[in-house]
C-alpha positions as CSV (number, residue, x, y, z in Angstrom):
1,M,3.6,-4.1,9.8
2,T,6.0,-5.2,12.5
3,T,9.0,-3.4,13.9
4,A,12.3,-5.2,14.4
5,L,14.0,-5.1,17.8
6,Q,17.0,-2.8,18.3
7,S,19.7,-2.6,20.9
8,P,18.9,-0.3,23.8
9,P,20.0,3.2,23.2
10,R,23.1,4.5,25.1
11,R,22.4,7.1,27.7
12,S,23.8,10.6,27.4
13,T,26.0,12.1,30.2
14,S,24.2,15.5,29.8
15,R,20.5,16.2,30.2
16,L,18.6,18.4,27.8
17,Q,16.3,19.8,30.5
18,D,19.2,21.6,32.1
19,A,19.9,23.5,28.9
20,S,18.2,26.7,27.6
21,L,16.0,26.9,24.6
22,L,18.9,28.4,22.6
23,N,21.7,26.0,23.4
24,G,19.4,22.9,23.8
25,P,19.6,22.0,20.1
26,M,23.4,22.2,20.1
27,L,23.5,20.0,23.2
28,L,21.3,17.5,21.5
29,L,23.5,17.3,18.4
30,R,26.7,17.0,20.4
31,S,25.3,14.1,22.4
32,I,24.8,12.1,19.2
33,K,27.9,10.2,17.9
34,G,29.0,11.5,14.6
35,F,27.9,15.1,14.8
36,R,31.3,16.2,16.0
37,R,32.6,15.5,12.5
38,S,32.3,18.5,10.1
39,Q,30.8,16.4,7.3
40,S,27.9,15.3,9.5
41,W,26.5,18.9,9.7
42,A,24.6,18.1,6.5
43,W,22.2,16.2,8.7
44,L,21.1,19.5,10.2
45,A,18.7,19.8,7.3
46,S,16.6,17.0,8.7
47,V,15.9,18.9,12.0
48,P,13.5,21.5,10.5
49,L,11.6,18.7,8.7
50,A,11.3,16.7,11.9
51,L,10.0,19.7,13.8
52,L,7.7,20.7,11.0
53,G,6.0,17.3,11.0
54,L,6.0,16.7,14.7
55,G,6.2,20.0,16.6
56,V,2.5,20.7,16.8
57,F,1.9,17.3,18.4
58,T,5.0,16.6,20.5
59,F,4.6,19.8,22.5
60,S,1.0,19.3,23.2
61,A,-0.1,20.5,26.6
62,R,-1.6,17.1,27.4
63,A,1.7,15.3,27.2
64,E,3.2,14.5,30.6
65,V,6.6,13.9,29.0
66,A,8.0,16.6,26.8
67,L,10.6,16.1,24.0
68,S,13.1,18.0,26.2
69,D,12.7,15.4,28.9
70,L,14.4,12.8,26.6
71,T,18.1,12.1,26.6
72,G,20.0,12.9,23.4
73,P,19.9,9.4,22.0
74,Q,16.3,8.9,23.0
75,A,15.2,12.1,21.3
76,A,17.3,11.4,18.2
77,T,15.8,7.9,17.8
78,F,12.3,9.3,18.4
79,L,12.7,12.0,15.8
80,A,14.4,9.7,13.3
81,D,11.6,7.1,13.6
82,N,8.8,9.6,13.1
83,L,10.6,11.5,10.4
84,W,11.3,8.4,8.4
85,L,7.6,7.3,8.6
86,F,6.6,10.8,7.5
87,I,8.9,10.6,4.5
88,A,7.6,7.0,3.7
89,T,4.0,8.4,3.9
90,I,4.8,11.0,1.3
91,L,6.2,8.3,-1.0
92,V,3.0,6.2,-0.5
93,I,0.8,9.2,-1.2
94,F,2.8,9.9,-4.3
95,M,1.9,6.4,-5.5
96,N,-1.6,7.9,-6.3
97,A,0.1,9.7,-9.2
98,G,1.6,6.4,-10.4
99,F,-1.8,4.6,-10.3
100,A,-3.5,7.4,-12.1
101,M,-0.9,7.5,-14.9
102,V,-0.8,3.7,-15.4
103,E,-4.6,3.5,-15.5
104,A,-5.1,6.5,-17.7
105,G,-2.3,5.6,-20.1
106,M,-3.6,2.0,-20.5
107,C,-7.1,3.1,-21.2
108,R,-8.6,5.1,-24.1
109,Q,-8.3,8.8,-24.6
110,K,-12.0,9.5,-24.2
111,N,-12.0,8.3,-20.6
112,A,-8.7,9.9,-19.4
113,V,-10.3,12.8,-17.4
114,N,-12.7,10.3,-15.7
115,I,-9.8,8.1,-14.7
116,L,-7.6,10.9,-13.4
117,A,-10.6,12.4,-11.5
118,K,-11.3,9.1,-9.8
119,N,-7.6,8.5,-8.8
120,L,-7.2,12.0,-7.5
121,F,-10.5,12.2,-5.6
122,V,-10.4,8.7,-4.1
123,F,-7.5,9.7,-1.8
124,A,-9.4,12.6,-0.4
125,L,-12.3,10.3,0.3
126,A,-10.1,7.6,1.8
127,V,-8.3,10.0,4.2
128,T,-11.7,11.5,5.4
129,A,-13.4,8.1,5.9
130,Y,-10.4,6.7,7.6
131,W,-10.1,9.7,9.9
132,V,-13.7,9.6,10.9
133,I,-14.0,5.9,11.7
134,G,-11.7,3.6,9.7
135,Y,-8.6,4.1,11.8
136,S,-10.6,3.4,14.9
137,L,-12.0,0.2,13.5
138,M,-8.5,-1.0,12.5
139,Y,-6.5,0.0,15.5
140,G,-9.0,0.6,18.3
141,G,-9.8,-1.4,21.4
142,S,-11.3,-4.9,21.3
143,V,-15.0,-5.2,20.9
144,I,-15.2,-8.8,19.7
145,D,-11.8,-10.3,20.7
146,G,-9.7,-11.0,17.6
147,W,-12.4,-9.9,15.1
148,L,-13.7,-6.4,15.7
149,Y,-12.2,-3.3,17.3
150,F,-13.4,0.2,17.9
151,Q,-12.2,3.3,19.8
152,G,-14.7,6.0,19.0
153,L,-15.0,8.4,16.1
154,F,-12.1,10.5,14.8
155,V,-8.4,10.2,15.5
156,D,-7.0,11.2,18.9
157,P,-3.7,13.1,18.2
158,D,-2.5,13.0,21.8
159,P,1.3,12.3,21.6
160,S,1.8,11.5,25.3
161,G,1.9,7.8,24.8
162,A,4.6,8.0,22.1
163,L,6.8,10.3,24.3
164,E,6.4,8.0,27.3
165,C,7.4,5.1,25.0
166,A,10.5,7.0,23.9
167,A,11.4,7.9,27.5
168,A,11.3,4.2,28.4
169,G,14.0,3.6,25.8
170,D,11.8,1.9,23.2
171,T,12.0,2.3,19.5
172,G,9.2,2.8,16.9
173,C,7.4,5.2,19.2
174,L,5.1,6.9,16.7
175,V,3.0,10.0,17.4
176,P,-0.6,9.2,16.4
177,A,-0.8,11.9,13.7
178,V,2.1,10.4,11.8
179,D,0.9,6.8,12.2
180,F,-2.6,7.8,11.0
181,L,-1.3,9.6,8.0
182,F,0.8,6.5,7.0
183,Q,-2.1,4.1,7.5
184,S,-4.6,6.3,5.6
185,A,-2.3,6.2,2.6
186,F,-2.6,2.4,2.7
187,A,-6.4,2.7,2.8
188,G,-6.3,5.0,-0.2
189,T,-4.2,2.4,-2.1
190,A,-6.8,-0.3,-1.6
191,A,-9.5,2.0,-3.0
192,T,-7.4,3.1,-5.9
193,I,-6.8,-0.5,-7.1
194,V,-10.6,-0.8,-7.6
195,S,-10.6,2.0,-10.1
196,G,-8.5,0.1,-12.6
197,L,-10.9,-2.9,-12.7
198,V,-14.1,-0.8,-13.2
199,A,-12.5,1.7,-15.6
200,E,-14.3,3.1,-18.6
201,R,-17.8,2.1,-17.6
202,V,-18.6,2.8,-13.9
203,K,-20.6,5.9,-12.8
204,F,-18.4,8.4,-11.0
205,G,-20.8,9.0,-8.1
206,E,-21.4,5.4,-7.4
207,F,-17.7,4.7,-7.4
208,V,-17.3,7.5,-4.9
209,V,-19.8,6.0,-2.5
210,F,-18.3,2.5,-2.8
211,S,-14.8,3.9,-2.0
212,I,-16.1,5.5,1.2
213,V,-17.7,2.2,2.3
214,L,-14.5,0.3,1.4
215,T,-12.1,2.6,3.3
216,A,-14.4,3.3,6.3
217,F,-15.5,-0.3,7.0
218,I,-14.5,-3.2,4.8
219,Y,-10.7,-2.6,4.6
220,P,-10.2,-1.5,8.3
221,I,-12.1,-4.4,9.8
222,A,-10.1,-6.9,7.7
223,G,-6.8,-5.2,8.4
224,S,-7.3,-5.4,12.2
225,W,-7.3,-9.2,12.0
226,Q,-3.5,-9.0,11.4
227,W,-2.1,-5.5,12.1
228,N,-4.0,-5.0,15.4
229,G,-3.3,-8.4,16.9
230,G,-6.5,-10.0,15.7
231,W,-7.2,-13.7,15.1
232,L,-4.8,-14.0,12.1
233,A,-2.0,-12.5,14.0
234,E,-2.6,-14.9,16.9
235,L,-2.3,-17.8,14.4
236,G,1.1,-16.5,13.2
237,F,-0.1,-15.2,9.9
238,I,2.6,-13.0,8.2
239,D,1.7,-10.0,5.9
240,F,4.5,-7.4,6.5
241,A,3.2,-4.6,4.3
242,G,-0.1,-5.8,2.8
243,S,0.0,-8.3,-0.1
244,S,-3.3,-9.6,1.2
245,I,-4.5,-6.8,3.5
246,V,-4.1,-4.0,0.9
247,H,-3.6,-5.4,-2.5
248,S,-5.7,-8.5,-2.6
249,V,-8.5,-6.7,-0.8
250,G,-8.4,-4.0,-3.4
251,G,-8.2,-6.6,-6.2
252,W,-11.2,-8.7,-4.9
253,A,-13.3,-5.6,-4.4
254,G,-12.6,-4.4,-7.9
255,L,-13.2,-7.9,-9.4
256,V,-16.7,-8.0,-7.9
257,G,-17.4,-4.6,-9.4
258,A,-16.1,-5.6,-12.8
259,M,-18.2,-8.7,-12.9
260,L,-21.4,-6.8,-11.9
261,L,-20.7,-4.1,-14.5
262,G,-19.9,-6.6,-17.3
263,P,-17.3,-6.0,-20.0
264,R,-16.9,-2.7,-22.0
265,I,-18.7,-2.4,-25.3
266,G,-16.7,-4.1,-28.0
267,K,-14.3,-6.0,-25.6
268,F,-15.7,-9.4,-26.6
269,V,-16.9,-10.3,-30.0
270,D,-18.3,-13.8,-30.5
271,G,-16.8,-14.7,-27.1
272,K,-13.3,-13.7,-28.2
273,A,-11.4,-10.9,-26.4
274,Q,-10.5,-7.9,-28.6
275,A,-7.5,-5.6,-28.0
276,M,-8.4,-2.2,-26.7
277,P,-5.0,-0.4,-26.7
278,G,-4.2,2.3,-24.2
279,H,-3.8,5.8,-25.6
280,N,-0.6,6.9,-24.0
281,M,2.1,4.3,-23.1
282,A,4.6,7.0,-22.2
283,I,2.6,8.1,-19.2
284,A,1.8,4.5,-18.3
285,T,5.5,3.8,-18.2
286,L,6.2,6.8,-16.1
287,G,3.4,5.8,-13.8
288,A,5.0,2.4,-13.3
289,L,8.3,4.0,-12.3
290,I,6.6,6.3,-9.9
291,L,4.9,3.3,-8.3
292,W,8.3,1.5,-8.0
293,I,9.8,4.5,-6.2
294,G,6.7,4.8,-4.0
295,W,7.0,1.2,-3.0
296,Y,10.1,2.2,-1.0
297,G,7.7,4.0,1.3
298,F,5.2,1.2,1.2
299,N,7.5,-1.7,2.2
300,P,10.5,-0.2,4.1
301,G,8.1,2.3,5.8
302,S,6.2,-0.7,7.2
303,E,9.2,-1.4,9.4
304,L,7.7,1.6,11.4
305,A,11.2,2.6,12.6
306,M,14.4,3.9,11.1
307,D,16.7,0.9,11.9
308,Q,19.2,-1.4,10.3
309,Y,16.5,-3.4,8.5
310,V,15.0,-0.6,6.4
311,A,17.7,-1.0,3.7
312,Y,17.2,-4.8,3.7
313,V,13.5,-4.5,3.0
314,A,14.4,-2.0,0.2
315,V,16.7,-4.5,-1.4
316,T,14.1,-7.4,-1.3
317,T,11.6,-5.0,-2.8
318,T,13.9,-4.1,-5.6
319,L,15.0,-7.6,-6.5
320,A,11.4,-8.8,-6.6
321,A,10.4,-6.0,-9.0
322,A,13.4,-6.9,-11.2
323,G,12.5,-10.6,-11.2
324,G,8.9,-9.8,-12.1
325,A,9.9,-7.5,-15.0
326,I,12.3,-10.1,-16.5
327,A,10.0,-13.1,-16.2
328,A,6.9,-11.2,-17.6
329,T,8.9,-9.9,-20.5
330,V,10.3,-13.3,-21.4
331,L,7.0,-15.1,-21.2
332,S,5.1,-12.4,-23.1
333,T,7.7,-12.5,-25.8
334,I,7.4,-16.3,-26.1
335,T,3.6,-16.2,-26.2
336,S,3.1,-13.2,-28.4
337,G,6.2,-13.2,-30.5
338,K,7.4,-9.7,-29.4
339,P,8.0,-8.1,-26.0
340,D,4.8,-6.4,-24.7
341,L,5.4,-3.1,-22.9
342,T,2.1,-3.5,-20.9
343,M,3.4,-6.8,-19.7
344,I,6.8,-5.3,-18.7
345,I,4.8,-2.7,-16.7
346,N,2.6,-5.3,-15.1
347,G,5.5,-7.6,-14.5
348,I,7.2,-4.9,-12.4
349,L,4.1,-4.3,-10.4
350,A,3.4,-8.0,-10.0
351,G,6.9,-8.4,-8.6
352,L,6.4,-5.6,-6.1
353,V,3.0,-7.0,-5.0
354,S,4.5,-10.5,-4.7
355,I,7.1,-9.3,-2.2
356,T,5.0,-6.9,-0.1
357,A,3.9,-9.6,2.4
358,G,7.3,-11.2,2.7
359,C,9.7,-8.4,2.3
360,G,10.8,-8.9,5.9
361,N,10.8,-12.7,5.6
362,M,12.7,-13.5,2.4
363,T,16.3,-13.9,1.5
364,F,17.6,-11.9,-1.4
365,A,17.5,-14.9,-3.7
366,G,14.0,-15.9,-2.5
367,S,12.8,-12.3,-3.1
368,W,13.9,-12.3,-6.7
369,L,12.4,-15.7,-7.3
370,A,9.1,-14.7,-5.7
371,G,8.9,-11.7,-8.0
372,A,9.8,-13.8,-11.0
373,V,7.0,-16.2,-10.4
374,G,4.7,-13.2,-9.9
375,G,5.8,-12.0,-13.3
376,L,4.9,-15.3,-14.9
377,I,1.6,-15.4,-13.0
378,V,0.5,-12.0,-14.2
379,V,0.9,-12.9,-17.9
380,I,-1.1,-16.1,-17.4
381,S,-3.7,-14.5,-15.3
382,V,-4.4,-11.7,-17.8
383,A,-5.1,-14.3,-20.5
384,A,-7.2,-16.4,-18.1
385,L,-9.5,-13.5,-17.2
386,D,-10.0,-12.7,-20.9
387,S,-10.9,-16.3,-21.5
388,A,-13.4,-16.2,-18.6
389,G,-15.1,-13.1,-20.2
390,I,-14.0,-10.7,-17.3
391,D,-13.0,-7.3,-18.5
392,D,-10.0,-5.9,-16.5
393,P,-8.8,-2.9,-18.6
394,V,-5.4,-2.6,-16.9
395,G,-4.8,-6.0,-15.5
396,A,-5.4,-4.8,-11.9
397,F,-6.8,-8.0,-10.6
398,S,-4.0,-10.1,-12.1
399,V,-1.4,-7.7,-10.5
400,H,-3.0,-7.0,-7.1
401,G,-5.5,-9.8,-6.5
402,V,-3.7,-12.9,-7.9
403,C,-0.2,-11.8,-7.1
404,G,-1.4,-10.5,-3.7
405,V,-2.5,-14.1,-2.9
406,W,0.8,-15.4,-4.3
407,G,2.9,-13.0,-2.3
408,T,1.1,-14.1,0.8
409,V,1.4,-17.9,0.2
410,V,5.0,-17.9,-1.0
411,I,6.1,-17.1,2.6
412,G,4.9,-20.6,3.5
413,L,7.0,-22.0,0.7
414,W,10.5,-20.5,1.2
415,G,10.1,-17.7,3.8
416,V,12.6,-17.3,6.7
417,D,12.1,-16.2,10.3
418,G,13.2,-12.6,10.0
419,M,15.9,-10.6,8.3
420,D,19.0,-11.6,10.2
421,P,21.7,-13.7,8.4
422,G,21.2,-17.4,9.0
423,A,17.5,-17.0,10.0
424,A,15.7,-20.3,10.1
425,G,13.5,-21.3,7.3
426,I,9.7,-21.3,8.0
427,G,8.6,-22.5,4.6
428,L,7.8,-25.9,3.2
429,L,10.7,-26.0,0.9
430,N,13.4,-24.8,3.3
431,G,12.7,-27.0,6.3
432,G,9.8,-25.2,8.0
433,G,7.1,-27.8,7.3
434,L,3.5,-27.3,6.3
435,N,2.3,-25.2,9.2
436,Q,3.2,-21.7,7.9
437,F,2.0,-22.6,4.5
438,F,-1.5,-23.5,5.8
439,I,-1.6,-20.4,7.9
440,Q,-0.7,-18.2,4.9
441,A,-3.3,-19.9,2.7
442,L,-5.9,-19.6,5.4
443,G,-5.2,-15.8,5.7
444,A,-5.3,-15.2,2.0
445,A,-8.6,-17.1,1.7
446,A,-10.1,-15.3,4.6
447,Y,-9.4,-11.9,3.0
448,G,-10.8,-13.1,-0.3
449,I,-14.0,-14.4,1.2
450,W,-14.6,-11.4,3.4
451,T,-14.0,-8.9,0.6
452,V,-16.1,-10.7,-2.0
453,I,-19.1,-11.1,0.2
454,T,-19.0,-7.6,1.7
455,C,-18.2,-5.8,-1.5
456,W,-20.9,-7.7,-3.4
457,I,-23.4,-6.5,-0.8
458,A,-22.1,-3.0,-1.0
459,W,-22.1,-2.8,-4.8
460,Q,-25.6,-4.3,-5.0
461,I,-27.0,-1.8,-2.4
462,I,-25.4,1.2,-4.1
463,G,-26.6,0.0,-7.5
464,G,-30.1,-0.5,-6.2
465,F,-30.3,2.8,-4.5
466,F,-28.9,4.9,-7.4
467,G,-30.4,2.9,-10.3
468,G,-27.3,0.9,-11.3
469,I,-23.6,1.4,-11.3
470,R,-22.9,1.5,-15.0
471,V,-23.2,4.5,-17.3
472,S,-25.5,4.4,-20.3
473,E,-24.5,2.8,-23.6
474,A,-24.5,6.2,-25.3
475,E,-22.4,7.7,-22.6
476,E,-19.9,4.9,-22.7
477,T,-19.6,5.1,-26.5
478,Q,-19.1,8.9,-26.4
479,G,-16.7,8.6,-23.5
480,L,-17.0,9.3,-19.8
481,D,-15.0,12.5,-20.0
482,I,-17.8,14.3,-21.8
483,G,-20.7,12.3,-20.2
484,E,-19.5,12.4,-16.6
485,H,-17.3,15.5,-16.5
486,G,-18.1,17.7,-19.5
487,M,-14.5,18.1,-20.6
488,E,-11.8,16.4,-22.6
489,A,-8.2,15.5,-21.6
490,Y,-6.8,16.6,-24.9
491,P,-9.3,19.2,-26.4
492,D,-6.7,20.5,-29.0
493,F,-6.1,17.0,-30.5
494,A,-8.4,15.0,-32.7
495,S,-9.0,11.4,-31.9
496,S,-7.4,8.9,-34.3
């Protein structure tokens, strides 16, 4: 997650520290160009939201610089950057609803409660584990240069550094509390991806323990290699919002679990994959749309500032999703004879994952093409996993794992150096040579190897300690809703 540079803010002729508490806000507004126009008063609605999200921290007694010490433009930029990240965080957190609905809708009715419980509870686990140690491992001080970082347990909410940053005229000066909340939402996403791969047969408690390990240790350590200036960042590896760091890590972690669990009962008969239709495609479709909307927090939010590039990233994200949906629909229609709704859903998600790493390093045309290739890949990958005897109930590995790798590598094929018009090509096919392609491939491979090894160890230890990670055959046949939770999602409706 990198922040683009901005022009230095203009200095105000008036100083806020000379104003009283009552007229200070008006002085701040008048110092900002545009607030003298009557129609701009609508922006006043953002002020309470900004103060709500930041007030407790920005006025901390430990801060040597107070918000009132900033000039009008400095304060406005500081509030805008932090408010935007807070809004983006809410969008990313809301993606949990999308994941839950897609997974539940694409799985059978008898396991709906279990799937919803996992997706809801995993975010609570992720935030807690990331608060205790994960954030420190990802963004702390160097312990082993380039490879391991740590800053102590728990998150330090001291905002003084952010206020001093803003006073110096810099942009993207984030208070720790807002930054932590945004980053913890990403950690939760990685754990949620695992749920789809192990759906309908994993024990709830064992999944809970694994999610804690993933978000507290495995994901943060790997993330630091790029987003905390680690060895991959030093090589020039690009992953703007997490195609590899978030999505492929979640995909690889879930794949290991799915392979250790084995396929669901009845999935393969005489080596041939059997269709196990989802019980509610309406909520699966709604879930896909929620995820698409949430991605506007995921990718544009990773700019970590409210600047001129946020909208650019939103457009590249949209075009890739559109390309993925179209390509997956066309290919699935050719291969199966009719358009498959599940492939339209997975095509949209594949396009979104395919642009997540390069949303700040792709032209508009390159973004659509990257998403379209991702849409083709997801259809092929779903069939390939079935042929390999791997049971992925919702296509999570094909979407997040395979397309996460593709979204990382495609930067080395036709990526560009930034979002400005006329940016130089850095990919093999647009004059950049092989160097960036090899760096991207190395990074994608490093995340795959790290995740497979560490997650295999974690799943094995958890399984050995708790007597296996799979529910009994009788419980799986009856459904995890009754066996694991003692309730049904639709108690007033008879199963067909």
